[in-house]
C-alpha positions in Angstrom: 0.0 0.0 0.0 2.9 2.4 0.8 4.2 2.4 -2.8 0.9 3.6 -4.1 0.8 6.4 -1.5 4.4 7.5 -2.3 3.7 7.4 -6.0 0.6 9.6 -5.5 2.6 12.1 -3.6 5.2 12.3 -6.3 2.5 12.9 -8.9 1.1 15.7 -6.9 4.5 17.3 -6.4 5.3 17.2 -10.1 2.0 18.8 -10.9 2.5 21.6 -8.3 6.0 22.3 -9.5 5.0 22.6 -13.1 2.0 24.8 -12.2 0.0 23.4 -15.1 -3.7 24.0 -15.3 -4.5 20.3 -15.7 -2.3 17.2 -16.2 -3.3 13.6 -16.9 -1.0 11.0 -15.3 -1.5 7.2 -15.7 0.0 4.3 -13.8 -0.4 0.6 -14.4 -1.6 -1.5 -11.5 0.5 -4.6 -10.9 -1.3 -8.0 -10.9 -4.5 -6.6 -12.3 -5.4 -5.6 -15.9 -6.1 -2.0 -15.1 -4.7 1.5 -15.1 -5.2 4.3 -12.6 -5.5 7.8 -13.9 -5.1 11.1 -12.1 -6.4 14.4 -13.4 -4.4 16.9 -11.6 -5.1 20.6 -11.4 -4.3 23.5 -9.1 -7.7 23.0 -7.4 -7.7 19.3 -6.8 -6.8 15.8 -8.1 -9.5 13.5 -9.5 -8.6 9.8 -9.7 -10.2 7.1 -11.7 -9.6 3.5 -12.9 -9.4 2.4 -16.5 -10.1 -1.2 -17.3 -7.2 -2.8 -19.3 -3.8 -1.5 -20.0 -4.0 -1.0 -23.8 -4.9 2.4 -25.0 -6.8 1.5 -28.2 -9.2 4.0 -29.7 -12.7 3.0 -28.7 -15.8 4.6 -27.2 -15.5 5.9 -23.7 -17.9 4.3 -21.2 -18.0 6.3 -18.0 -19.3 4.3 -15.1 -20.7 6.4 -12.2 -21.0 4.3 -9.0 -23.5 4.5 -6.2 -23.3 6.2 -2.8 -20.9 5.8 0.1 -17.1 6.0 0.0 -16.3 2.7 -1.7 -12.8 2.3 -2.9 -12.5 1.3 -6.6 -9.9 -1.4 -6.0 -9.6 -3.5 -2.8 -6.3 -4.9 -1.6 -7.4 -8.4 -0.4 -3.8 -9.4 0.5 -0.2 -8.8 -0.5 -0.7 -10.4 -3.9 -4.3 -9.9 -4.8 -6.2 -6.9 -5.9 -9.9 -6.8 -6.8 -11.9 -4.2 -8.8 -14.9 -3.9 -6.6 -17.5 -3.0 -9.3 -16.5 -5.4 -12.0 -19.7 -7.4 -11.6 -21.6 -4.4 -12.9 -20.0 -4.3 -16.3 -20.3 -7.1 -18.9 -17.3 -8.5 -20.7 -18.7 -7.3 -24.1 -18.6 -3.7 -22.7 -15.1 -4.1 -21.3 -13.8 -5.5 -24.7 -15.5 -2.9 -26.9 -15.2 0.3 -24.9 -12.6 2.1 -22.8 -14.3 1.7 -19.5 -13.5 4.1 -16.7 -14.8 4.6 -13.1 -14.3 7.8 -11.2 -13.5 7.6 -7.5 -15.5 9.5 -4.8 -13.8 12.6 -3.3 -11.4 11.9 -0.5 -11.7 8.2 -0.9 -8.5 6.2 -1.7 -8.6 4.5 -5.0 -6.9 1.4 -3.6 -7.6 0.4 0.0 -6.6 -2.5 2.2 -9.6 -4.5 3.3 -8.8 -3.8 6.9 -9.9 -0.2 6.4 -13.4 -1.2 5.2 -16.5 -1.7 7.2 -19.1 -4.4 6.7 -20.5 -2.4 3.7 -17.0 -2.3 2.1 -16.9 1.5 2.7 -13.7 3.3 3.6 -13.4 4.1 7.3 -9.9 5.6 8.0 -10.3 5.2 11.8 -11.6 1.6 11.2 -14.8 2.5 13.1 -18.0 1.2 11.5 -19.7 3.9 9.4 -17.3 6.7 10.4 -16.2 8.4 7.2 -13.5 11.0 6.5 -14.8 14.5 7.2 -13.5 15.9 3.9 -15.4 13.2 2.1 -18.6 14.1 3.9 -18.2 17.8 3.1 -17.7 17.0 -0.6 -20.4 14.3 -0.8 -22.6 16.6 -2.8 -24.4 16.2 -6.2 -22.7 19.2 -7.7 -19.2 17.9 -6.7 -19.8 14.6 -8.4 -21.1 16.3 -11.5 -18.2 18.7 -11.7 -15.6 15.8 -11.2 -17.2 13.7 -13.9 -17.4 16.6 -16.4 -13.7 17.4 -15.8 -12.6 13.8 -16.4 -14.8 13.5 -19.6 -13.5 16.8 -21.0 -9.9 15.8 -20.4 -10.2 12.3 -21.7 -12.1 13.4 -24.9 -8.8 15.0 -26.0 -6.9 11.6 -25.7 -6.0 9.8 -28.9 -7.5 6.5 -27.6 -10.9 8.0 -26.9 -13.5 8.1 -29.7 -14.9 11.5 -28.7 -18.0 10.9 -30.9 -18.9 8.0 -28.7 -18.9 9.0 -25.0 -21.5 7.3 -22.8 -22.3 7.8 -19.1 -23.8 5.0 -17.1 -24.9 5.7 -13.6 -26.1 3.3 -11.0 -28.2 4.3 -7.9 -26.7 7.6 -6.8 -24.9 7.6 -10.1 -28.3 7.7 -11.8 -28.7 11.3 -10.6 -25.1 12.3 -11.3 -25.3 10.9 -14.9 -28.5 12.9 -15.5 -26.9 16.2 -14.6 -23.7 15.4 -16.4 -25.6 14.6 -19.6 -27.6 17.8 -19.2 -24.5 19.9 -18.9 -21.9 18.2 -21.1 -22.4 18.2 -24.9 -19.7 15.6 -25.3 -22.0 12.9 -23.8 -23.7 10.9 -26.6 -25.9 8.5 -24.6 -27.1 8.0 -21.1 -27.8 4.9 -19.0 -29.7 5.4 -15.7 -29.9 2.4 -13.4 -31.7 1.6 -10.2 -32.9 4.9 -8.7 -35.9 7.1 -8.3 -36.2 10.0 -10.8 -38.3 11.9 -8.3 -35.5 12.0 -5.7 -34.7 10.3 -2.4 -37.6 12.0 -0.4 -40.1 10.4 -2.8 -38.6 7.0 -2.2 -38.6 7.3 1.6 -42.2 8.6 1.9 -43.3 5.9 -0.5 -41.7 3.3 1.8 -43.8 4.6 4.7 -47.0 4.5 2.7 -46.2 1.0 1.4 -45.6 -0.2 5.0 -49.0 1.2 6.0 -50.8 -0.5 3.1 -49.1 -3.8 4.0 -50.2 -3.5 7.6 -46.7 -3.3 8.9 -47.3 0.0 10.6 -50.5 1.9 11.5 -51.7 5.1 9.9 -51.0 6.9 13.2 -47.4 5.5 13.2 -46.9 6.6 9.6 -48.1 10.1 10.4 -45.7 10.4 13.3 -42.9 9.2 11.0 -43.8 11.8 8.4 -44.0 14.6 11.0 -40.6 13.6 12.4 -39.3 13.6 8.9 -40.7 17.0 8.1 -39.1 18.3 11.3 -35.8 16.8 10.3 -35.8 18.5 6.9 -36.8 21.8 8.4 -33.8 21.5 10.7 -31.5 20.6 7.9 -32.6 23.7 6.0 -31.2 25.9 8.8 -27.8 24.3 9.5 -24.5 24.7 7.6 -22.7 21.6 6.4 -19.7 22.4 8.5 -21.8 22.5 11.7 -23.7 19.4 10.9 -20.5 17.2 10.4 -19.6 18.1 14.0 -23.0 17.0 15.3 -23.8 13.9 13.3 -22.3 11.2 11.2 -25.1 11.4 8.6 -25.2 13.0 5.2 -24.7 16.8 5.2 -27.6 19.1 4.3 -26.2 19.8 0.9 -26.2 16.1 0.1 -29.7 15.6 1.4 -31.2 18.5 -0.6 -29.2 17.8 -3.7 -30.2 14.2 -4.2 -33.8 15.0 -3.2 -34.3 17.0 -6.3 -36.6 15.4 -8.9 -34.9 15.1 -12.3 -38.0 14.5 -14.4 -37.9 17.9 -16.3 -34.2 17.3 -17.1 -34.9 13.8 -18.4 -37.7 15.0 -20.6 -35.4 17.5 -22.2 -32.2 15.4 -22.7 -31.2 15.2 -26.3 -29.2 12.0 -26.0 -30.6 8.5 -26.3 -31.7 7.4 -22.8 -31.8 3.9 -21.4 -33.5 3.5 -18.0 -33.4 0.1 -16.1 -34.7 -0.8 -12.7 -35.9 -3.8 -10.7 -39.7 -3.8 -10.1 -39.1 -4.9 -6.5 -36.5 -2.2 -5.8 -37.9 0.3 -3.3 -35.1 2.7 -4.3 -36.3 2.8 -7.9 -40.0 3.4 -7.5 -41.7 5.8 -9.9 -39.7 5.0 -13.0 -43.0 3.6 -14.4 -44.3 7.2 -14.5 -41.5 8.5 -16.8 -43.1 7.3 -20.1 -46.2 9.4 -19.4 -44.0 12.5 -18.9 -41.9 11.6 -22.0 -45.1 11.3 -24.1 -46.3 14.7 -22.9 -42.9 16.2 -23.7 -42.8 14.5 -27.1 -39.6 12.6 -26.2 -39.1 9.4 -28.2 -35.4 8.5 -28.0 -35.6 6.4 -24.8 -36.0 2.8 -23.7 -37.5 1.6 -20.4 -36.1 -1.7 -19.1 -38.1 -3.0 -16.1 -36.6 -6.2 -14.6 -39.6 -8.1 -13.3 -39.3 -9.4 -9.7 -35.8 -8.0 -9.3 -34.2 -5.8 -6.7 -31.6 -3.0 -6.6 -28.8 -5.1 -8.0 -31.1 -7.1 -10.3 -31.2 -9.9 -7.9 -34.3 -12.1 -7.4 -36.6 -10.8 -4.7 -39.0 -13.5 -3.4 -42.6 -12.9 -2.4 -41.6 -13.1 1.3 -39.2 -10.2 0.7 -36.0 -12.2 0.9 -33.2 -11.7 -1.7 -31.4 -14.3 -3.8 -28.0 -12.8 -4.6 -27.0 -16.0 -6.3 -29.4 -15.1 -9.1 -28.6 -11.6 -10.3 -27.5 -10.0 -13.5 -26.4 -6.3 -13.2 -23.7 -6.9 -15.9 -26.4 -8.0 -18.4 -28.0 -4.5 -18.0 -24.8 -2.8 -19.1 -24.6 -5.0 -22.2 -28.2 -4.2 -23.1 -27.5 -0.5 -22.7 -24.6 -0.7 -25.1 -26.7 -2.6 -27.6 -29.4 0.0 -27.4 -26.8 2.8 -27.9 -25.5 1.1 -31.0 -28.9 0.8 -32.5 -29.8 4.5 -32.1 
């Protein structure tokens, strides 16, 4: 682990000494068929992984991961590294595109498993769910969008990137990031939005309360108390600065809560790029995608495809009638292949 840390410091020092506006630096990762890229500027450094070590001109497939500070590569032991999200990308996509994945802010790109909690998130103090303060202060929608746009703009100038074929593919939290990136960045040619709620996080949470009431799991009175408590929480969040909140709580800062609560339906209706939307019909985090075609019809939008996965959950795993999940039967990678097939046909 030390050698990666020292190499990273050297890269930063070189960049600072040269005082360049931006600089792209790549390093190969021993024992794994990947490269690590660093986009270095005076303001910050954005790191990402690139699958495979051959820089052949192909479409750029930008994978935007979900929430929480998950490292992109996990050091399982002295000899073995593992790309944590490889099960989300099909082999056909890896072979035909230059696939990159951007790290979250203030999250090491390679991390030893001893620094991960039981959700495989990075906890520098090794305490469950206690994340780096700088990560928490930068865990905001606009930060993710800005980072993705900077990487896309830089890579579009590389000889090995087909700048006429740049695709963004966002899962869960990445769904919302990809939506805003596509809306802002004219280089993006197609958009894949996977496993999230286009009406924002609040919609999903309140829907879960209502569903629990209908199913008889809680009473109407209990639901109303939950709602009133939730309203009070949001009213409080609206009055407190991010920097104050991180001292009081380990939860998401107000900027994160409000940013990812925004409905994105109007943006989706006006996107010019081909749009592919996939979700599991038993995923509570992805409710309301079924409403999008009605909005698209009213907006005159035609260049989209809805891909419901019947009886599947957040990771396209089987969800049984009793609510249990079968993660032995799941196919998230299949969805990425279907997205690429759709893009090629449009």
